[in-house]
N, CA, C and O of each residue as an XYZ file, in Angstrom:
412
protein
N     -42.653    -56.228     -1.984
C     -42.295    -57.408     -2.119
C     -41.562    -58.784     -1.100
O     -41.107    -58.888      0.039
N     -41.775    -59.670     -2.261
C     -41.783    -61.203     -1.239
C     -40.141    -61.599     -1.377
O     -39.435    -61.500     -2.380
N     -39.831    -62.007     -0.235
C     -38.090    -62.147     -0.028
C     -37.872    -63.632      0.805
O     -38.307    -64.148      1.834
N     -37.010    -63.956     -0.195
C     -36.092    -65.539      0.568
C     -34.888    -65.538      0.290
O     -34.395    -65.647     -0.833
N     -34.137    -65.368      1.693
C     -32.552    -64.973      1.590
C     -32.047    -65.519      2.362
O     -31.912    -64.736      3.303
N     -31.428    -66.927      2.721
C     -30.838    -67.409      3.963
C     -29.149    -67.058      3.808
O     -28.461    -67.544      2.910
N     -28.603    -66.078      4.907
C     -27.585    -65.931      5.075
C     -26.828    -67.098      6.914
O     -25.869    -66.996      7.679
N     -27.600    -67.701      6.813
C     -27.216    -68.650      7.969
C     -25.910    -69.522      7.725
O     -25.950    -70.592      7.117
N     -24.863    -69.026      8.201
C     -23.366    -69.853      7.935
C     -23.542    -71.492      7.963
O     -24.447    -71.650      8.782
N     -23.293    -72.304      7.667
C     -22.658    -73.561      7.660
C     -21.015    -73.448      7.453
O     -20.289    -72.865      6.648
N     -20.713    -74.725      9.151
C     -19.090    -75.211      8.958
C     -18.814    -75.437      7.145
O     -19.714    -75.738      6.361
N     -17.767    -75.270      6.871
C     -16.687    -76.111      6.026
C     -17.314    -77.366      5.650
O     -17.697    -77.933      4.627
N     -17.242    -77.636      7.356
C     -17.433    -79.696      6.870
C     -18.542    -79.609      6.208
O     -18.793    -80.406      5.305
N     -19.339    -78.668      6.541
C     -20.371    -79.561      6.391
C     -20.905    -79.199      5.239
O     -22.068    -78.829      5.401
N     -20.481    -79.143      3.953
C     -20.572    -79.362      2.582
C     -19.557    -80.320      1.871
O     -19.461    -80.474      0.654
N     -18.641    -81.083      3.075
C     -18.230    -81.767      2.544
C     -18.022    -83.042      2.285
O     -17.764    -83.774      3.240
N     -18.101    -83.723      0.639
C     -18.750    -85.172      0.372
C     -18.118    -86.131      1.272
O     -16.943    -86.307      1.594
N     -19.616    -86.914      1.711
C     -19.429    -87.680      2.556
C     -19.557    -87.938      3.777
O     -19.619    -89.028      4.346
N     -19.619    -86.316      4.399
C     -20.023    -86.419      5.890
C     -21.614    -86.300      6.518
O     -22.653    -85.992      5.934
N     -21.459    -86.542      7.451
C     -22.632    -86.510      7.963
C     -23.096    -84.880      8.228
O     -22.426    -84.299      9.081
N     -24.122    -84.144      7.608
C     -24.722    -83.596      7.685
C     -25.844    -83.394      8.793
O     -27.047    -83.606      8.643
N     -24.971    -82.778     10.343
C     -25.982    -82.227     11.500
C     -25.441    -81.345     12.227
O     -25.685    -81.460     13.428
N     -24.565    -80.210     11.812
C     -24.640    -78.780     11.549
C     -25.925    -78.539     11.805
O     -26.639    -79.205     11.055
N     -26.594    -77.785     12.639
C     -27.470    -76.772     12.766
C     -26.932    -75.109     13.050
O     -25.997    -74.790     13.784
N     -27.723    -74.273     12.328
C     -26.784    -72.820     13.411
C     -27.656    -72.501     14.445
O     -28.768    -72.951     14.723
N     -26.827    -71.480     15.073
C     -27.747    -71.186     16.036
C     -27.908    -70.235     15.586
O     -27.028    -69.482     15.169
N     -29.398    -70.005     15.566
C     -30.338    -68.164     15.185
C     -31.154    -68.656     16.166
O     -30.943    -69.657     16.850
N     -32.452    -67.636     16.227
C     -33.962    -67.939     16.682
C     -34.036    -67.272     15.820
O     -33.604    -66.267     15.256
N     -35.073    -68.488     15.807
C     -36.635    -68.802     14.506
C     -37.605    -67.878     15.016
O     -37.841    -67.790     16.221
N     -38.194    -67.164     14.111
C     -39.336    -66.068     14.234
C     -40.190    -66.724     13.189
O     -39.610    -66.961     12.129
N     -41.241    -67.006     13.262
C     -42.088    -67.317     12.431
C     -43.788    -66.764     12.614
O     -44.504    -66.895     13.607
N     -44.088    -66.172     11.409
C     -45.592    -65.988     11.052
C     -46.100    -64.495     12.039
O     -47.236    -64.573     12.505
N     -45.366    -63.298     12.322
C     -45.298    -62.864     12.585
C     -45.371    -60.912     12.110
O     -44.360    -60.579     11.491
N     -45.993    -60.202     12.251
C     -46.254    -59.114     11.498
C     -45.276    -58.157     12.357
O     -45.873    -57.725     13.344
N     -44.009    -57.726     12.267
C     -43.652    -56.272     12.839
C     -44.504    -55.016     11.930
O     -45.116    -55.060     10.863
N     -44.273    -54.105     12.727
C     -44.439    -52.503     12.450
C     -44.070    -51.762     12.777
O     -44.140    -51.673     14.003
N     -43.441    -50.720     12.107
C     -42.229    -49.325     13.130
C     -41.317    -50.006     14.070
O     -41.065    -49.695     15.234
N     -40.987    -50.723     13.555
C     -40.460    -52.112     14.912
C     -38.180    -51.706     14.163
O     -37.695    -51.701     13.032
N     -37.629    -51.487     15.421
C     -36.606    -50.922     14.945
C     -35.821    -53.020     15.291
O     -36.507    -53.389     16.244
N     -35.051    -53.969     14.997
C     -35.148    -55.586     14.698
C     -33.678    -55.493     14.681
O     -33.080    -54.850     13.818
N     -32.978    -56.264     15.825
C     -31.450    -57.022     15.226
C     -31.753    -57.911     14.566
O     -32.349    -58.798     15.178
N     -31.500    -58.169     12.906
C     -31.296    -59.773     12.223
C     -30.565    -60.247     13.045
O     -30.989    -61.241     13.633
N     -29.142    -59.703     13.415
C     -28.182    -60.484     13.364
C     -28.669    -62.578     14.434
O     -29.472    -62.864     15.322
N     -27.851    -63.249     13.798
C     -28.656    -64.545     14.889
C     -30.071    -64.798     14.509
O     -30.364    -65.903     14.966
N     -31.190    -64.218     13.812
C     -31.895    -64.193     13.405
C     -32.774    -64.870     12.325
O     -32.886    -64.294     11.243
N     -33.535    -66.289     12.576
C     -33.843    -66.741     10.625
C     -35.855    -65.834     11.299
O     -36.431    -65.736     12.383
N     -36.159    -65.419      9.866
C     -37.869    -65.230      9.942
C     -38.060    -66.318      9.298
O     -37.217    -67.105      8.868
N     -39.456    -66.366      9.219
C     -40.247    -67.678      7.939
C     -41.729    -66.560      8.054
O     -42.338    -66.044      8.991
N     -41.837    -66.554      6.863
C     -43.293    -65.828      6.883
C     -43.886    -65.241      7.217
O     -45.099    -65.362      7.388
N     -43.027    -64.187      7.470
C     -42.968    -62.501      8.464
C     -43.071    -61.236      7.934
O     -42.045    -60.635      7.615
N     -44.058    -60.788      7.806
C     -44.372    -59.650      7.294
C     -43.597    -57.947      8.520
O     -43.580    -57.440      9.642
N     -43.070    -57.826      6.941
C     -42.473    -55.781      7.975
C     -42.528    -54.603      7.793
O     -42.059    -54.808      6.673
N     -42.633    -53.708      7.809
C     -43.954    -52.848      7.604
C     -43.123    -51.151      8.037
O     -43.698    -50.216      8.596
N     -42.206    -51.166      7.746
C     -42.281    -49.323      8.130
C     -40.413    -49.668      8.675
O     -39.530    -48.812      8.726
N     -40.259    -51.224      9.030
C     -39.116    -51.439      9.784
C     -37.477    -51.386      9.641
O     -36.816    -51.918      8.750
N     -37.038    -50.679     10.643
C     -35.511    -50.701     10.708
C     -35.002    -51.654     10.975
O     -35.027    -52.060     12.137
N     -34.225    -52.479      9.757
C     -33.643    -54.032     10.589
C     -31.605    -53.695     10.652
O     -30.704    -53.501      9.835
N     -31.749    -53.797     12.076
C     -30.171    -53.643     12.375
C     -29.516    -55.150     11.606
O     -29.887    -56.322     11.552
N     -28.294    -54.320     11.049
C     -27.238    -55.823     10.709
C     -26.186    -55.132     11.133
O     -25.944    -53.945     10.917
N     -25.194    -56.367     12.109
C     -23.760    -56.213     12.256
C     -22.841    -56.820     11.721
O     -21.661    -56.532     11.919
N     -23.310    -57.938     10.810
C     -22.460    -58.673     10.212
C     -22.479    -60.102     10.632
O     -21.717    -60.926     10.126
N     -23.386    -60.413     11.596
C     -23.470    -62.364     11.847
C     -24.736    -62.257     10.906
O     -25.242    -61.306     10.310
N     -25.157    -64.035     11.033
C     -25.617    -64.845      9.566
C     -27.018    -64.802     10.069
O     -27.192    -65.114     11.247
N     -28.176    -64.415      9.246
C     -29.392    -64.000      9.541
C     -29.943    -64.321      8.628
O     -29.091    -64.298      7.740
N     -31.350    -64.790      7.993
C     -32.059    -64.779      7.173
C     -33.136    -64.858      7.128
O     -33.686    -65.112      8.199
N     -34.254    -64.640      5.558
C     -35.176    -64.914      5.581
C     -36.734    -65.627      4.705
O     -36.720    -65.513      3.480
N     -37.329    -65.955      5.010
C     -37.458    -67.046      4.125
C     -39.369    -66.853      4.176
O     -40.082    -66.792      5.178
N     -39.666    -66.813      3.104
C     -41.305    -66.116      2.618
C     -41.159    -65.646      3.447
O     -41.111    -66.204      4.543
N     -41.017    -64.324      3.236
C     -41.073    -62.837      3.973
C     -41.287    -61.956      2.507
O     -40.782    -61.910      1.385
N     -42.833    -61.020      3.613
C     -43.017    -60.231      2.913
C     -42.765    -58.687      3.395
O     -42.494    -58.595      4.592
N     -42.797    -57.774      2.849
C     -41.616    -56.402      3.850
C     -42.626    -55.308      1.815
O     -42.834    -55.500      0.617
N     -42.847    -54.136      3.104
C     -43.987    -52.933      1.878
C     -41.967    -52.338      1.387
O     -40.878    -52.799      1.731
N     -42.197    -51.660      0.862
C     -41.545    -49.949      0.548
C     -40.780    -49.773      1.264
O     -39.609    -49.968      0.936
N     -41.104    -49.330      2.540
C     -40.775    -48.204      4.182
C     -39.914    -49.364      4.306
O     -40.793    -50.098      3.855
N     -39.152    -50.004      4.481
C     -38.230    -50.269      5.530
C     -37.479    -50.414      5.220
O     -37.441    -51.115      4.208
N     -36.101    -49.860      5.829
C     -34.546    -49.490      5.875
C     -33.849    -50.203      7.124
O     -34.181    -50.606      8.239
N     -32.686    -50.138      6.318
C     -31.081    -51.126      6.551
C     -30.583    -50.179      7.556
O     -30.810    -48.992      7.791
N     -29.718    -51.216      8.154
C     -28.970    -49.658     10.061
C     -28.160    -50.941      9.406
O     -28.820    -51.939      9.115
N     -27.253    -50.930      9.258
C     -25.470    -50.913      9.459
C     -25.124    -50.748     10.582
O     -25.262    -49.602     11.009
N     -24.531    -51.809     11.534
C     -23.426    -51.025     12.797
C     -22.200    -52.602     12.693
O     -22.066    -53.597     11.981
N     -21.770    -52.196     13.473
C     -20.361    -53.111     13.904
C     -19.612    -53.780     13.031
O     -19.543    -53.101     12.006
N     -19.096    -54.643     12.942
C     -18.318    -55.342     11.241
C     -19.409    -55.254      9.880
O     -18.635    -54.984      8.962
N     -20.392    -55.316      9.459
C     -21.196    -54.613      8.156
C     -20.418    -53.531      8.400
O     -19.287    -53.565      7.916
N     -20.864    -52.200      9.277
C     -19.915    -50.874      8.641
C     -18.610    -50.839      8.169
O     -18.021    -50.184      7.310
N     -18.340    -51.626      8.875
C     -16.864    -51.608      8.564
C     -16.350    -52.771      7.271
O     -15.418    -52.730      6.468
N     -17.027    -53.396      7.426
C     -16.688    -54.142      5.815
C     -17.525    -53.315      4.231
O     -17.525    -53.801      3.100
N     -18.174    -51.961      4.670
C     -19.059    -51.596      3.458
C     -17.472    -50.419      3.766
O     -16.551    -50.522      2.955
N     -17.344    -49.484      4.852
C     -16.682    -48.600      4.630
C     -14.895    -48.687      3.624
O     -14.473    -47.842      2.835
N     -13.978    -50.440      4.198
C     -13.465    -51.121      4.236
C     -13.665    -51.049      2.200
O     -12.616    -50.763      1.622
N     -14.439    -51.201      1.633
C     -15.426    -52.080      0.226
C     -15.335    -50.676     -0.326
O     -14.854    -50.372     -1.417
N     -15.924    -49.761      0.684
C     -15.496    -47.957     -0.448
C     -13.947    -47.499     -1.004
O     -13.411    -46.920     -1.949
N     -13.659    -48.111      0.144
C     -12.232    -46.928      0.240
C     -11.618    -47.684     -0.574
O     -10.925    -46.808     -1.092
N     -11.297    -48.705     -1.147
C     -11.208    -50.296     -2.166
C     -11.730    -49.289     -3.167
O     -10.976    -48.659     -3.907
N     -12.700    -49.193     -3.166
C     -13.557    -48.891     -4.769
C     -13.108    -47.306     -5.673
O     -13.123    -46.893     -6.833
N     -12.669    -46.725     -4.079
C     -12.498    -45.112     -4.543
C     -10.801    -45.338     -5.111
O     -10.213    -44.262     -5.220
N     -10.147    -46.305     -5.397
C      -8.789    -46.131     -5.234
C      -7.809    -48.283     -6.231
O      -6.920    -49.082     -5.933
N      -8.609    -48.138     -7.099
C      -8.714    -49.611     -7.188
C      -7.369    -49.913     -7.612
O      -6.809    -50.990     -7.412
N      -6.665    -48.493     -8.456
C      -5.337    -49.351     -9.238
C      -4.287    -49.489     -7.800
O      -3.114    -49.726     -8.087
N      -4.617    -49.358     -6.237
C      -4.057    -49.691     -5.440
C      -4.016    -51.018     -5.199
O      -3.291    -51.332     -4.255
N      -4.369    -51.576     -5.557
C      -4.986    -52.950     -5.155
C      -5.549    -54.090     -6.178
O      -6.386    -54.992     -6.180
N      -4.674    -53.557     -6.966
C      -5.026    -54.551     -8.535
C      -4.872    -55.644     -8.590
O      -5.173    -55.960     -9.741
N      -4.381    -57.053     -7.694
C      -5.008    -57.912     -7.091
C      -6.342    -58.419     -6.438
O      -6.552    -59.622     -6.590
N      -7.202    -57.763     -5.794
C      -8.288    -58.003     -5.352
C      -9.244    -57.296     -6.470
O     -10.468    -57.336     -6.349
């Protein structure tokens, strides 16, 4: 599976019409690498043209990105920190939808 998913955030000012677009997200760029059976923290990383085989991708809630990356079917996500708390919160809301009608 080929994937392009850019979740590197830019501040609100970056999107305002008429402002100079000089913001560059603070991330580590990784290009043209092959990862096999590794545990990788993807927070604050931008992967370009990389391949992932049997990897565990650890996500804690920070910006990240994949551009033209290939994944075999054996990679798995592992959540930690803010990401796992967000999932727990959304699961709790989903189990009691009538308690939070405005959401």
